[in-house]
N, C-alpha and C positions, 0 to 999 in steps of 0.2 A: 753402691746400691743404695746406701743412704738410709737415714732414719725415716720413720713414717711421719714424723713431725707433729704428733698430737700431744706433745708435752706430757703432763702428768696423767692424761687419759690412758696412755699405753700401759703403765704398771697396773692401774686399776682394772683395765680390760683383761690383762694377762692373768690377774688374780681370779676373775670370773671364769675364764677358760680353764684354769688349773682346777678349780672346784668341780667343773663338769667332767674333766678327765678323770678325777679321782674323788668322787663323792664318798664321804666317810673314810677317806684315806686309802681306798683301794682303787687302783687304776683299771679302767675297762674301755673297750671300744664303744663308740656311740651305738645306740640301738640300730641305726640304719646300716652301719658297717657289720654288726653282728648278723643282721638279716641277710645282707649281701653275701657274707662268708658262707652261710648255710645254703643259700640258693646255688652258689657256685659249686660247693662240695657235694650236695645231694642231687644236683641236676633237677631241682624241683622248684616250682613257683612258691615264693614265700611272701605272704601278704604282710604289709606293714602292721606292726603291733600284734602279730600272732604269738601263740604260746611256743616259745623256742624249746622248752623242755619236752613238750609233747611231740614237736616236730623231730627232735633228736631221737626220741624213743622209737619213732616210726622207722628210723633209718639205722637201726643198731648194726646191721650187717655192714653197711657202709662205714660206720664209725669204727668197727673192728678192723676193717681193711686199712683205714687211715692209721690207726694205732699200730698195726703190724708193720706198715711201711716205715713209720717213724722209729719204731724199735730196731728195725733192720739197719737203718741209717745210724742210729745211736750205737749199735754194736760194732759198726764199722769204724767208729771213732770220729763221727761227724766231719767227714772229709770236705764237704762243700766244693766239689769239683765239677767239671763240665759234664762228666758222665752222668752224674745225678741230675743236674739241671736240665739235661735233654730228655728226661723221663717225666711224663705227666703224672705218674704215680707219686714221684718225689715232690713235684710242684704242688700237688694236692695236699700232701702231708705238711709241706712247708706252709701253705696257706692256712692249714688247720692249727699248727703249733707255733710257728715262728712269726708269721705275719702280724697277729695281734700284738706281740711283744715289740716288734720293730716299728710298727705304726705308732705305738705309744712312746717309744724311745724318741722318735723323730718329733712327735708332737710336743713332748715335754721340753725338748731343746728349742723348738719354735716358740714356745711360751717364753723361754728365756730371751730369745731374740726380740720378741714383742715387747717385753718389759724393758729391755735395754734400748728400745727405739731403733733397732737394727733390722726389723722385719721389713722386707721390701714391699712397697705398696703395689708396684707394677712388676710382678715377679716373673722372671724367665728361669724356670727350673730345669736343670739338666740332671737326669737320673742315670748314673753309671752303674750298670748291672741291675736290671729291672726286676728280676725274680718273677713272682706271680702278680706283680703290680703293687707291691708294698708301698713304695715311696709315693706313687701317684695317689693312692688312697689316703696316706698320711697327710700329704700336703693339701689335697682338695678338700678333705673333710675338716682339716684344721681351719682353713680359711672359711669354710661354711659355718662351722660352729662359732668362730670368732665374729663373723658378720652378724649372726643371730644374736649373740650376746651384746654386741654394739648397738643393734637396733632396739633391743629390749631395754637397755640402760640409757638410751638417748645419747650414746657416744658416737663419734665419727667412725665410719667403717675404715679399718686399717688397710684395705686392699681394694683396688679398682679393677685389676686384671691379673690373671695367672695363666701363663703359658707353660706347657710341659713338653719336654722332649726326652724320650727314653732311649737309651743305648745299651745294646747287649750283643755279645759275639754270636749267640746261638739263635737261629731262626725260630726254633720250637719255643723258646722262652718268650720271644716277642709275640708269637701267636697267642700264647696263654695270657700274657699281660694285656694284650689288646682286648681279649675276651672279657677280662676283668673290668677294664675301663668301659667297654660297651654296656655291660650289664649294670654297672654302677650308674652310668648316664641314664639308662632306661628307667631304673628304679627312682632316681631323683626326679625325672620328668613326671612320673606318676605321682610322686609326693607333691610336686609343685602345684598341681591342679587344685588340691584341697588345702594347701598350706595357709596358715594365718599370715597377715602382712609382715610381721616381725621376722618370719623365716624365709620370705621369698627372695630377698637379695642374696642371702647365703646360698640358697638352693640354686639360683641362677648362676652364681659365681662358680660353684662346684660343678654344675652341669656343663658350663662352657669350658671349664678346664678339662674335663674328661672327653668332651666332644672334640676339642681342638688338639688333643694329644697327638704327637708325632712320634714315629718309631723308626729307629735306624739300627741296622745290623752293622756293628763295627767293633774294633778291638779297644778295650778300655785304655790301653797304653799308647794308642796311636790316633784315636779319634779326635775330632775337633770339638772341644767342649763349648765353643761359642761360634756362632755363624755371622755375627756382626760386631759392632763396637759397643753394644749395650752390656752392662754388667749382668752376670747370671748368678743364680744360686745353684752350685754344683753339689750334688748329694752322692756320696759313696757309702752305700748301706751294706755292710757285711760283705765287702768285696776285696778288701786288702789281703785277706787270707789267701784268696786265689791268685791275686796279682803278685803277691810276694814270693810265689814259687818260681817266678821267672827271673832270669838274669838281668841285672841292670834296671830293675823295676823302679827303684827310688829316683835315679837320675832321669828316667823317662817321665815319671810322674811330676817331678819338679819342673821339667821342661814344659809339660802341659800347663801347669799352674802359671808359669812365667808368661804364657801367651794369653792368659785371661785378661779381659778389660779391667782397668782399675776400678775399685769399688765392688768387685765381685766377692761373693762369699763362698767358701768351701766347707761343707759339713761332712765329716767322716764319723761313722758310727760302727763300732765293732763289738763282738761279744766280750763280756767281762771276764777275761782270762789274762793271766799275768804276761804271757808272751805277746799277746795282742796289744796290751797296754804298753809294753816296752817298745814294740814296733812303732806304735803311733807316737810315743814320746820322742823316739829317734827321728821320725819324719818331721815333727814339729821343730826340733832343734836344727835340722838341716835347712828348713824353710827360713827360720830366723837368721841363721848364719848367712844364707844367700840373699837375704833382704827381699825375697819374692813375696812373702806373706807375713802377716802378723797374727799370732794367736789372740783370739778375742774371748773365747769360752773354752773350757770351764773356768780357767784362771789365767793370770798373766805372770806366773812365776818365771816363765821363760825370759822375761824382760830383765831379770836380775843379772848382774855381771858374773856372779858365781852361783852355782846351784844350791838351793836351800837344803839343809841336812835332811829335812823331812821328805824331800823329793825321792830319796833313795828307797823309801818304804811306801811310797804313794803310787797306787795303780791308777789314780784318776777315775775311779769307778763311781757310777751313779746307779742306784737301784730303787725299785718301786715294789710295793705290795700289789700283787695282781688279784683282782676279783675272779672268782671261779665262774666261768660261763658254762651254760649247759653242755657245750661241746667239750670243754676242758674236763668236766666231771665224767662225762661218758667215755672219753678217750683214756682218762686216768684209770678207769676200771679194767681196761684191756692192756694198757701199756706197762711193760716192765720198768721203763724209765720213770714212770710215775708222773704226777703233775707237780710242777714247780710253782710254789706260792709266791716266790719273789723272782723278779727279773732284773738283771744288772747289765750295764753296758759301759764301755769306755767311748769317749767321743772328743772331737775337737772342732771348733768353728774357727776358720782362718779368714782373715780379711786380706784381699789382694791389694798390694801397695800401688800407689800412683807412680812412685819413683823409688829408687833404692833408698832404704832408710839408713841414716847415719847413727852411730852409737851415741847414746845420751851421755853428755859430759857430767862430771860430778857437780852437784849443786852446792855451791859454797854458802849461799844465803838467799832466802826468799822471805820478804817481809810482808806478811798478811796485813789486811786493812786494820786488824785489831792490834797490830804492832808486835806480834809474836814472830819468832824466828824458827825456821825449820833447818836443823843441822844437816850437813851433807852426808853424815854417817847413816842417815835414815833413808835416803832416797837413792834408788838404783836406776830407775828408768820410768819414762812416761809415755803414754799412748793416748792420742786424741780419739774419743769415741762418739762425739756429737756436739752440737751447738744449740744453745737456747738464747735467742736474741743476740745480744752483744757479748755474751760470755761463751766460753768454750769449756766443754766437759772433758776431763782427761782421767785416765786410770794410771795410778802410780803403784809400782811394786817396790817395796823396800828390801833391804838386804836380809830381812828375816823371812822373806817369802810371803809377807802380808800384802794385801791389795787395798789401796785406797782409791776412792773416786772423788775428784775435786772439781771445783769450778775456778777457772783462771781467766783473768782479764788484763788488758793493757799490754804495752810493749810490743805491739805488732804481731801478736799471736794469731791474728786472723789470716796470716799468710799460709799457715799450715793447713793441711788437708786431713780428711778422715784416715786414721790408721798411722799417721806420722808419729814418730817419736821425737821429742823436742827437749832442748836444754832450757830450763825455766829461769835462767839468769834474767833479772830485770822484770820478770812477770809477777803480777800480784795475785795472791789468792783472794777470792771473793769473800771467804769466811775464814775464821781462825782454824788452824790445822791441829789435829791431835791424832794419835794412833787409833785406828779403827777403820771401818769401811763406811763411806758416806754415799747416800743416794739423793738425787734431786727429787724433792717432793712437791715443790710449788714455785711459781715464778710469776712476776708481773712486770710492768714497765720500769719499776724503780727498785725492786729487790728480788733476792732469791732466798730460798729456804732449803737448808740441808737437814737430813735426819740420819742418825747413825743406824747402821744395819749390822747385825751380828752374824749374818749368814756367811758360811764358810766359802772361801774362794776355791 
């Protein structure tokens, strides 16, 4: 699927988008998505920029019904099964409570992909398990907001086209998600007429994504995730719980992944619970062992020949502080489950390999340009993640479970493709190596610049 190719513009743009997702450190839906949510739930026209608190107060009876349905589901132990998804009452409660949280989960991960130059510019999104339209809203609105920030900052737009295909086994769910997409498209069309120039490209992109959405009733474990040879971004949002109840689910899922075109990305997002984290970690290890895919995010500790000691206590959880929307506050007053101020999730982004990966050989010696030597005791595996001109960017995981990002040149490394693991015998580091995580921050025709980053892997 490849990087967007905008060099150091991508991390800068990702930073602007992150700020808009979480102003003052609290994550929230964009105003347009909050208005859409209330229009869908209240079955009432919601004008852009209207007073959402006043609107919510006018629909207290409806808010109480949503809170009661969510509480009923909560008391049942949050089963997330087909019986619930076939009920519009449950889908309404899901749209009210879970959709904002999973939209933001997906959008924060997409920020990471943008910063790492892995966000596809011509995206073919395959959404497995569509729910009330959560992934469609997350992806379309992320590209809209990103395009607006790019236009305002004078940066290249990271996307030219987004095509969406939603797959679900239940016809009722597809009907609901299609209604969500149609309402979203209509609202964006109304906004476009009066939008300033900096917002038009993003609105057009999101509108075309919703208008061009295609829906297919099929089984998550037997459906075709791709329809041609072009790479896709396959999103599994809160569906492993249901899939994992079926016999042989892991083998069947791995078989599906093995048929994806090389360069495809798979994004899996699950609730932040220990059993779900363990399940996702087990799937990652099977994918690595089978050489079907390579873990790209949130960390590359899977590359190590032996598991880091801290992996045994690591859930791989990411969490955010959630801003209280008017609907959150109103439902919290009725709900026994109460309002959760924080939201956490476990996730993995996997890169589909062009060919079977071979195990990285021990690194006996690498001589950087500055003459330092990297001992083999520190290096366990390497993964190519992108290129900048004649240099190749790789991620290295050492035996302590720490991740480094390096630039490598020379020795015929150009023969390797995105996602390949390589033995760096005879390859030269473009800058001196030392423990820590490094990110490319600038490049020109004659030099590259690296900056140390303290962010956790």
